PADO-602726 format. One record per residue (C-alpha): residue number from 1; x, y negated, z. Coordinates in steps of 0.5 Angstrom, whole numbers. Example, Ala and Ser with C-alpha at 12.3 -4.5 7.8 and 13.67 -1.06 7.14 Angstrom:
REM PADO-602726
REC num    px    py    pz
REC   1    25     9    16
REC   2    27     2    14
This chain:
REM PADO-602726
REC num    px    py    pz
REC   1   -72  -119   140
REC   2   -74  -123   134
REC   3   -68  -123   130
REC   4   -71  -124   123
REC   5   -78  -127   125
REC   6   -77  -133   121
REC   7   -75  -129   115
REC   8   -82  -126   114
REC   9   -87  -130   110
REC  10   -93  -130   115
REC  11   -97  -135   112
REC  12   -97  -130   105
REC  13   -99  -124   110
REC  14  -107  -124   113
REC  15  -111  -121   119
REC  16  -118  -120   121
REC  17  -119  -129   121
REC  18  -115  -131   115
REC  19  -107  -132   114
REC  20  -102  -129   120
REC  21   -98  -136   120
REC  22  -101  -136   127
REC  23   -97  -129   129
REC  24   -90  -131   130
REC  25   -93  -135   136
REC  26   -97  -129   139
REC  27   -90  -125   138
REC  28   -86  -129   142
REC  29   -92  -130   148
REC  30   -91  -123   149
REC  31   -84  -124   152
REC  32   -87  -129   156
REC  33   -85  -131   163
REC  34   -92  -133   164
REC  35   -98  -128   165
REC  36  -104  -131   163
REC  37   -99  -133   156
REC  38   -98  -126   156
REC  39  -104  -124   158
REC  40  -107  -128   151
REC  41  -102  -126   146
REC  42  -104  -119   148
REC  43  -111  -121   146
REC  44  -109  -124   139
REC  45  -105  -118   138
REC  46  -112  -114   139
REC  47  -117  -119   137
REC  48  -113  -121   130
REC  49  -108  -117   128
REC  50  -111  -110   130
REC  51  -118  -113   130
REC  52  -123  -106   132
REC  53  -117  -101   130
REC  54  -115  -105   124
REC  55  -109  -105   121
REC  56  -107  -111   116
REC  57  -100  -112   112
REC  58   -99  -117   118
REC  59  -100  -111   123
REC  60   -95  -107   119
REC  61   -89  -113   120
REC  62   -91  -113   127
REC  63   -88  -107   128
REC  64   -81  -107   128
REC  65   -81  -113   133
REC  66   -86  -110   137
REC  67   -81  -104   138
REC  68   -76  -108   140
REC  69   -80  -112   146
REC  70   -82  -105   148
REC  71   -75  -103   149
REC  72   -73  -110   152
REC  73   -72  -109   160
REC  74   -74  -116   161
REC  75   -80  -116   158
REC  76   -86  -115   163
REC  77   -91  -110   162
REC  78   -89  -106   156
REC  79   -93  -101   158
REC  80   -99  -105   154
REC  81   -94  -105   148
REC  82   -93   -99   148
REC  83  -100   -97   148
REC  84  -102  -102   142
REC  85   -96   -99   138
REC  86   -99   -92   139
REC  87  -105   -95   137
REC  88  -103   -98   130
REC  89   -99   -91   128
REC  90  -107   -88   129
REC  91  -109   -92   123
REC  92  -105   -87   118
REC  93  -102   -88   112
REC  94   -97   -94   112
REC  95   -98   -95   120
REC  96   -96   -88   121
REC  97   -91   -87   117
REC  98   -88   -94   121
REC  99   -88   -92   127
REC 100   -85   -85   125
REC 101   -79   -89   123
REC 102   -79   -92   129
REC 103   -80   -85   134
REC 104   -74   -85   137
REC 105   -76   -90   141
REC 106   -82   -86   145
REC 107   -76   -82   146
REC 108   -72   -87   150
REC 109   -79   -90   153
REC 110   -81   -83   155
REC 111   -76   -83   161
REC 112   -76   -91   162
REC 113   -76   -94   169
REC 114   -83   -97   169
REC 115   -88   -92   170
REC 116   -93   -96   165
REC 117   -88   -96   159
REC 118   -87   -87   161
REC 119   -95   -87   161
REC 120   -96   -90   155
REC 121   -90   -87   151
REC 122   -92   -80   152
REC 123   -98   -80   147
REC 124   -93   -83   142
REC 125   -88   -78   142
REC 126   -92   -73   140
REC 127   -96   -76   135
REC 128   -89   -80   131
REC 129   -84   -75   133
REC 130   -85   -69   128
REC 131   -80   -64   132
REC 132   -84   -60   136
REC 133   -79   -56   139
REC 134   -75   -62   142
REC 135   -82   -66   144
REC 136   -84   -60   148
REC 137   -77   -60   151
REC 138   -78   -67   153
REC 139   -84   -66   156
REC 140   -83   -61   160
REC 141   -77   -63   162
REC 142   -81   -70   165
REC 143   -86   -66   168
REC 144   -80   -63   172
REC 145   -78   -69   175
REC 146   -83   -74   175
REC 147   -86   -77   181
REC 148   -92   -81   179
REC 149   -98   -78   179
REC 150  -101   -83   173
REC 151   -95   -80   169
REC 152   -96   -74   170
REC 153  -103   -74   168
REC 154  -101   -78   163
REC 155   -97   -72   161
REC 156  -101   -67   162
REC 157  -106   -70   157
REC 158  -100   -70   152
REC 159   -98   -63   153
REC 160  -106   -62   150
REC 161  -105   -66   144
REC 162   -98   -63   143
REC 163  -102   -56   142
REC 164  -107   -59   137
REC 165  -102   -62   134
REC 166   -96   -56   133
REC 167  -101   -50   134
REC 168   -95   -46   131
REC 169   -91   -48   138
REC 170   -97   -48   143
REC 171   -95   -42   147
REC 172   -90   -46   152
REC 173   -94   -51   153
REC 174  -101   -47   154
REC 175   -97   -43   160
REC 176   -94   -49   163
REC 177  -102   -52   162
REC 178  -104   -46   166
REC 179   -98   -48   172
REC 180  -100   -54   173
REC 181  -107   -52   174
REC 182  -106   -48   180
REC 183  -103   -50   187
REC 184   -99   -53   190
REC 185  -100   -59   185
REC 186  -104   -65   186
REC 187  -112   -64   185
REC 188  -112   -69   180
REC 189  -107   -66   177
REC 190  -110   -59   176
REC 191  -117   -62   174
REC 192  -112   -66   168
REC 193  -110   -59   166
REC 194  -116   -56   166
REC 195  -119   -61   162
REC 196  -114   -60   157
REC 197  -115   -52   157
REC 198  -122   -53   156
REC 199  -121   -58   149
REC 200  -115   -53   146
REC 201  -116   -47   149
REC 202  -122   -44   153
REC 203  -121   -37   153
REC 204  -116   -39   158
REC 205  -121   -42   163
REC 206  -122   -39   170
REC 207  -129   -35   170
REC 208  -131   -40   176
REC 209  -129   -47   172
REC 210  -134   -50   175
REC 211  -135   -49   182
REC 212  -127   -50   182
REC 213  -128   -57   178
REC 214  -133   -58   184
REC 215  -127   -57   188
REC 216  -122   -60   186
REC 217  -127   -67   186
REC 218  -128   -66   193
REC 219  -120   -65   195
REC 220  -119   -70   190
REC 221  -124   -75   194
REC 222  -122   -73   200
REC 223  -114   -75   199
REC 224  -116   -82   195
REC 225  -121   -83   201
REC 226  -115   -82   207
REC 227  -110   -87   203
REC 228  -106   -82   199
REC 229  -108   -85   193
REC 230  -111   -92   193
REC 231  -114   -95   187
REC 232  -110  -100   182
REC 233  -112  -106   184
REC 234  -109  -111   181
REC 235  -112  -119   179
REC 236  -113  -119   172
REC 237  -113  -126   169
REC 238  -119  -129   165
REC 239  -118  -126   158
REC 240  -121  -121   153
REC 241  -116  -115   156
REC 242  -116  -118   163
REC 243  -124  -118   163
REC 244  -124  -110   160
REC 245  -120  -108   166
REC 246  -125  -111   171
REC 247  -131  -108   167
REC 248  -127  -101   168
REC 249  -129   -96   173
REC 250  -128   -97   181
REC 251  -124   -90   179
REC 252  -123   -90   172
REC 253  -118   -84   173
REC 254  -123   -80   176
REC 255  -128   -81   171
REC 256  -123   -80   165
REC 257  -121   -73   168
REC 258  -129   -71   169
REC 259  -130   -74   162
REC 260  -125   -70   159
REC 261  -128   -63   161
REC 262  -135   -65   159
REC 263  -133   -68   152
REC 264  -129   -61   152
REC 265  -135   -56   153
REC 266  -140   -60   149
REC 267  -145   -56   147
REC 268  -144   -52   154
REC 269  -151   -55   157
REC 270  -152   -50   162
REC 271  -145   -51   165
REC 272  -145   -59   164
REC 273  -152   -59   168
REC 274  -148   -55   174
REC 275  -142   -59   173
REC 276  -146   -65   173
REC 277  -151   -62   180
REC 278  -144   -62   183
REC 279  -142   -69   182
REC 280  -149   -72   184
REC 281  -148   -68   190
REC 282  -141   -70   192
REC 283  -140   -74   199
REC 284  -136   -79   195
REC 285  -141   -85   192
REC 286  -136   -87   187
REC 287  -136   -79   185
REC 288  -144   -80   184
REC 289  -144   -86   181
REC 290  -139   -83   175
REC 291  -144   -77   175
REC 292  -149   -82   174
REC 293  -145   -84   167
REC 294  -144   -78   165
REC 295  -151   -75   165
REC 296  -153   -81   161
REC 297  -148   -78   155
REC 298  -151   -71   157
REC 299  -159   -73   156
REC 300  -157   -77   150
REC 301  -153   -72   146
REC 302  -157   -66   148
REC 303  -164   -63   149
REC 304  -166   -58   155
REC 305  -169   -58   162
REC 306  -166   -65   165
REC 307  -172   -65   170
REC 308  -167   -62   176
REC 309  -161   -67   174
REC 310  -166   -72   173
REC 311  -168   -72   181
REC 312  -161   -72   183
REC 313  -160   -79   179
REC 314  -166   -82   182
REC 315  -164   -79   189
REC 316  -158   -84   188
REC 317  -163   -90   187
REC 318  -163   -89   196
REC 319  -155   -91   196
REC 320  -153   -97   200
REC 321  -147   -98   194
REC 322  -150  -103   189
REC 323  -146  -100   184
REC 324  -149   -93   184
REC 325  -156   -95   185
REC 326  -156  -100   179
REC 327  -152   -95   175
REC 328  -158   -90   177
REC 329  -163   -94   175
REC 330  -159   -96   168
REC 331  -159   -89   166
REC 332  -166   -87   167
REC 333  -169   -94   164
REC 334  -166   -90   157
REC 335  -170   -84   159
REC 336  -177   -87   159
REC 337  -182   -81   160
REC 338  -176   -76   162
REC 339  -176   -80   167
REC 340  -182   -78   172
REC 341  -179   -72   176
REC 342  -174   -79   178
REC 343  -180   -83   179
REC 344  -182   -83   186
REC 345  -175   -86   188
REC 346  -176   -91   183
REC 347  -183   -93   186
REC 348  -180   -92   193
REC 349  -174   -98   191
REC 350  -178  -103   187
REC 351  -182  -103   193
REC 352  -177  -103   199
REC 353  -173  -108   194
REC 354  -178  -113   192
REC 355  -172  -117   190
REC 356  -170  -113   185
REC 357  -176  -114   181
REC 358  -172  -119   176
REC 359  -165  -120   175
REC 360  -163  -127   173
REC 361  -157  -129   168
REC 362  -154  -135   167
REC 363  -158  -138   161
REC 364  -165  -136   159
REC 365  -171  -133   162
REC 366  -171  -127   168
REC 367  -171  -120   166
REC 368  -175  -114   169
REC 369  -170  -111   174
REC 370  -167  -104   172
REC 371  -171   -99   177
REC 372  -178  -103   175
REC 373  -177  -103   168
REC 374  -175   -96   168
REC 375  -181   -94   173
REC 376  -185   -98   167
REC 377  -182   -94   161
REC 378  -183   -88   165
REC 379  -190   -89   164
REC 380  -192   -89   172
REC 381  -199   -93   173
REC 382  -195   -95   180
REC 383  -192  -100   176
REC 384  -197  -104   173
REC 385  -199  -107   181
REC 386  -192  -110   180
REC 387  -192  -112   173
REC 388  -199  -116   176
REC 389  -195  -119   181
REC 390  -190  -122   176
REC 391  -195  -124   171
REC 392  -198  -129   176
REC 393  -191  -132   179
REC 394  -189  -139   174
REC 395  -184  -135   171
REC 396  -185  -129   168
REC 397  -180  -124   165
REC 398  -179  -124   157
REC 399  -179  -117   157
REC 400  -184  -115   161
REC 401  -189  -115   155
REC 402  -185  -109   152
REC 403  -185  -105   157
REC 404  -192  -105   158
REC 405  -193  -102   152
REC 406  -190   -95   155
REC 407  -196   -95   162
REC 408  -202   -94   157
REC 409  -209   -95   159
REC 410  -206   -96   167
REC 411  -205  -102   165
REC 412  -212  -104   162
REC 413  -212  -108   168
REC 414  -207  -113   166
REC 415  -210  -116   160
REC 416  -213  -122   163
REC 417  -207  -124   165
REC 418  -203  -123   159
REC 419  -208  -126   155
REC 420  -208  -132   159
REC 421  -200  -132   158
REC 422  -201  -132   151
REC 423  -205  -138   152
REC 424  -200  -142   155
REC 425  -194  -140   150
REC 426  -193  -146   146
REC 427  -193  -146   139
REC 428  -188  -150   136
REC 429  -182  -149   141
REC 430  -176  -145   138
REC 431  -178  -139   145
REC 432  -185  -138   141
REC 433  -182  -132   139
REC 434  -178  -129   145
REC 435  -185  -131   149
REC 436  -191  -129   145
REC 437  -189  -122   141
REC 438  -188  -119   147
REC 439  -194  -121   150
REC 440  -198  -119   144
REC 441  -194  -112   143
REC 442  -197  -111   150
REC 443  -204  -113   147
REC 444  -204  -110   142
REC 445  -202  -103   146
REC 446  -208  -104   150
REC 447  -212  -105   144
REC 448  -215  -111   148
REC 449  -220  -115   143
REC 450  -222  -120   147
REC 451  -215  -123   146
REC 452  -217  -125   139
REC 453  -219  -132   140
REC 454  -212  -133   143
REC 455  -209  -129   137
REC 456  -212  -134   133
REC 457  -210  -139   136
REC 458  -203  -138   134
REC 459  -204  -136   127
REC 460  -208  -143   126
REC 461  -204  -147   131
REC 462  -197  -146   129
REC 463  -194  -151   125
REC 464  -189  -151   119
REC 465  -183  -150   120
REC 466  -183  -147   126
REC 467  -176  -143   127
REC 468  -180  -137   130
REC 469  -186  -137   126
REC 470  -185  -130   121
REC 471  -184  -125   127
REC 472  -190  -129   130
REC 473  -195  -128   125
REC 474  -193  -121   124
REC 475  -194  -119   130
REC 476  -201  -123   131
REC 477  -203  -120   125
REC 478  -201  -113   127
REC 479  -206  -114   133
REC 480  -211  -116   129
REC 481  -210  -110   125
REC 482  -211  -105   131
REC 483  -217  -109   134
REC 484  -220  -108   128
REC 485  -225  -113   129
REC 486  -229  -118   124
REC 487  -230  -124   130
REC 488  -231  -130   127
REC 489  -226  -133   123
REC 490  -222  -127   123
REC 491  -223  -126   116
REC 492  -221  -132   113
REC 493  -214  -133   116
REC 494  -213  -126   114
REC 495  -214  -128   107
REC 496  -211  -135   108
REC 497  -205  -130   110
REC 498  -205  -126   103
REC 499  -200  -130    99
REC 500  -195  -131   104
REC 501  -189  -128   107
REC 502  -193  -123   111
REC 503  -198  -121   105
REC 504  -197  -114   107
REC 505  -199  -114   114
REC 506  -205  -118   113
REC 507  -208  -114   108
REC 508  -207  -109   112
REC 509  -211  -113   118
REC 510  -216  -115   113
REC 511  -217  -107   111
REC 512  -218  -104   118
REC 513  -223  -111   119
REC 514  -227  -110   112
REC 515  -225  -104   109
REC 516  -226  -107   102
REC 517  -220  -105    97
REC 518  -221  -109    92
REC 519  -220  -116    97
REC 520  -213  -113    98
REC 521  -210  -108    92
REC 522  -208  -115    88
REC 523  -203  -117    95
REC 524  -200  -111    95
REC 525  -199  -110    88
REC 526  -195  -116    88
REC 527  -191  -114    94
REC 528  -189  -107    92
REC 529  -185  -111    86
REC 530  -183  -116    92
REC 531  -175  -116    92
REC 532  -175  -115    99
REC 533  -174  -108   101
REC 534  -178  -109   108
REC 535  -184  -112   104
REC 536  -184  -107   100
REC 537  -185  -101   105
REC 538  -190  -105   109
REC 539  -194  -105   102
REC 540  -194   -98   101
REC 541  -195   -97   108
REC 542  -202  -100   108
REC 543  -203   -97   101
REC 544  -202   -90   104
REC 545  -208   -92   109
REC 546  -213   -94   103
REC 547  -211   -88   100
REC 548  -215   -85    93
REC 549  -218   -92    93
REC 550  -210   -94    91
REC 551  -209   -91    86
REC 552  -208   -96    81
REC 553  -202   -98    85
REC 554  -198   -90    83
REC 555  -193   -93    79
REC 556  -190   -98    83
REC 557  -190   -93    89
REC 558  -186   -88    84
REC 559  -181   -93    83
REC 560  -180   -93    91
REC 561  -179   -86    91
REC 562  -173   -87    86
REC 563  -171   -93    90
REC 564  -163   -93    94
REC 565  -166   -94   101
REC 566  -168   -87   105
REC 567  -173   -91   108
REC 568  -176   -94   102
REC 569  -176   -87    99
REC 570  -180   -84   105
REC 571  -185   -90   105
REC 572  -186   -89    98
REC 573  -186   -82    99
REC 574  -192   -82   103
REC 575  -196   -87   101
REC 576  -195   -83    94
REC 577  -198   -77    97
REC 578  -205   -80   100
REC 579  -205   -84    94
REC 580  -205   -78    88
REC 581  -205   -72    92
REC 582  -198   -70    88
REC 583  -194   -66    93
REC 584  -189   -62    88
REC 585  -187   -70    87
REC 586  -186   -73    94
REC 587  -184   -66    98
REC 588  -177   -66    94
REC 589  -176   -74    97
REC 590  -177   -72   104
REC 591  -174   -66   104
REC 592  -167   -69   102
REC 593  -169   -75   106
REC 594  -169   -71   112
REC 595  -163   -66   111
REC 596  -158   -72   109
REC 597  -161   -79   114
REC 598  -162   -76   121
REC 599  -165   -83   123
REC 600  -172   -83   118
REC 601  -174   -76   121
REC 602  -179   -78   124
REC 603  -182   -82   119
REC 604  -182   -75   115
REC 605  -184   -71   120
REC 606  -191   -76   121
REC 607  -191   -76   113
REC 608  -192   -68   114
REC 609  -197   -68   120
REC 610  -201   -71   115
REC 611  -200   -67   109
REC 612  -202   -61   113
REC 613  -201   -54   109
REC 614  -199   -58   103
REC 615  -192   -59   107
REC 616  -191   -52   108
REC 617  -185   -52   103
REC 618  -182   -56   109
REC 619  -184   -53   115
REC 620  -177   -49   116
REC 621  -174   -56   117
REC 622  -179   -57   122
REC 623  -178   -51   126
REC 624  -170   -51   125
REC 625  -171   -58   129
REC 626  -175   -55   134
REC 627  -169   -49   135
REC 628  -164   -54   135
REC 629  -161   -56   142
REC 630  -157   -63   139
REC 631  -161   -69   139
REC 632  -162   -71   132
REC 633  -159   -79   133
REC 634  -154   -75   138
REC 635  -147   -80   137
REC 636  -141   -76   142
REC 637  -139   -81   147
REC 638  -144   -87   143
REC 639  -149   -91   146
REC 640  -156   -92   144
REC 641  -162   -94   149
REC 642  -167   -92   143
REC 643  -164   -86   142
REC 644  -167   -81   147
REC 645  -175   -83   145
REC 646  -174   -83   138
REC 647  -171   -76   138
REC 648  -177   -74   143
REC 649  -182   -78   139
REC 650  -180   -73   133
REC 651  -180   -67   137
REC 652  -187   -68   139
REC 653  -189   -69   131
REC 654  -185   -63   129
REC 655  -190   -60   134
REC 656  -196   -62   131
REC 657  -194   -60   125
REC 658  -193   -53   128
REC 659  -200   -54   131
REC 660  -203   -56   124
REC 661  -200   -51   120
REC 662  -202   -46   124
REC 663  -209   -48   126
REC 664  -210   -49   118
REC 665  -208   -42   117
REC 666  -212   -38   122
REC 667  -206   -37   126
REC 668  -202   -33   122
REC 669  -197   -37   121
REC 670  -196   -41   115
REC 671  -198   -40   107
REC 672  -193   -39   103
């Protein structure tokens, strides 16, 4: 297995963490009789030699030894090694070439006595053996004799991959998939076949796809409950790969089967909603849990009327299964105001289970529990009394202040307690920022002017050199900006900050308090020349508020619209419009930012709201956005707890643009 391993100059090769001189130890560890040593070696291969899918020169040097290990029957858990080889070969270029050179190994392994090896080898056979007729023959022969259901599922998935890789040879593979999608095959196998057809030949799908899939899910779950299909529970070692296995869904196979279908259906939102409604109405809690997590993917990626589906997710909060209840709470927490159809269920759980109001981690302060956080983020006023009870406790969750901002005026009764908590924040602690910033955010959202003394305490009292000082100062100054009051000592404190790293936000607050352009322009002009792009953007935002009185800054703003950073270009363009009214200069900048950088569409839309009919040349972008069914930050299969909120805010701004354009044109459409 290791012939020639010592002849490789491993020290001259590299992996993710430098020299690859430790790789021979990892390779030998993969063949160890000790399961912990094997798992640790596999950790090392994924963590360094094939880190995050990267292929290094040391990765290529490992391929011959990994191939030798994969065919050595005395080596345990060879399926993991075959999976590693397939993953390496996806790296294209030299990596793919190396696996193609060893493709005959997969011909052997697809018939191995170990089902784990057979399962992993099927995909390698298709990816690396460039003989389509032979590959298809091997797959069909294997399907005819295979008795392990998990291997059969892998073979079905491989048929779908075959169709996509070798379309000229697809007909026979599709015939096989069609046959596998009908009785008397196992319901899981039929689901797998339908999923592959959806991905590679959707025109061959049955007209009753959704009810058929829901029925097959029920059949499969009934078999699993009756003991015909047991979960593959294994003792996982305390290693990275072991912990990842423990985090997999309780029915990983079922989750993958339906996820494949959802992925293939893509933007067919109505069909996906119907499928999810079937999943969320299933008698089996595991099926419902899978449905909850898959609904999250739909919510993040596609715009639609999700109210009925959200309500179904909310119904899962009453489940006895902790896994299902926690999944529903988590998904609803990402929806913010879109979680309103589930608010009654959230409130019922919050009232019934005070023990779930907070959750504790091994280190640090407690955090809000999922259901309470989701209820507050939805804007439901019933969350306010519960948050008030938490504010009265000796230890308050650090994230409580961040959810209060979503409650609007219904959170006003919490202001005295928030002010009290702010007054108790230590001024010289590494925890100052974590504790103060959320409270300041909440008080700012409430525009609570009575908080001014507490805000000034922070600004005056924090000693120099406190690590977390700057975020606290910036948040405190933004609060004074929103309060807009000239209370005693506010102006001197703000003026003292005009030469600090927070000069921009201080100038903004001073403008709100005094409205004196001459007092803030010198600092803002200096900030426009800062080497820090964030400081330049803050200055531009304040200058946009100052407006025409800041024309002296037009040259600096003009330089910003030429910046490499798109956020800086947009901030500069918005300010340049407010200062000079030069629409011809800023519209091309805003238009290119919109089309090329979806993440700044919210900022561009906010600018268009203020421009009114002057922004009409870009209104077609706005109408196209409102007509689009896909969220502007959508990442298929990705995660982003704020993406739904950002998209909903963008849609709200787009509607404002539309309404403003129609109003200014007398209801007859926008001017040309």
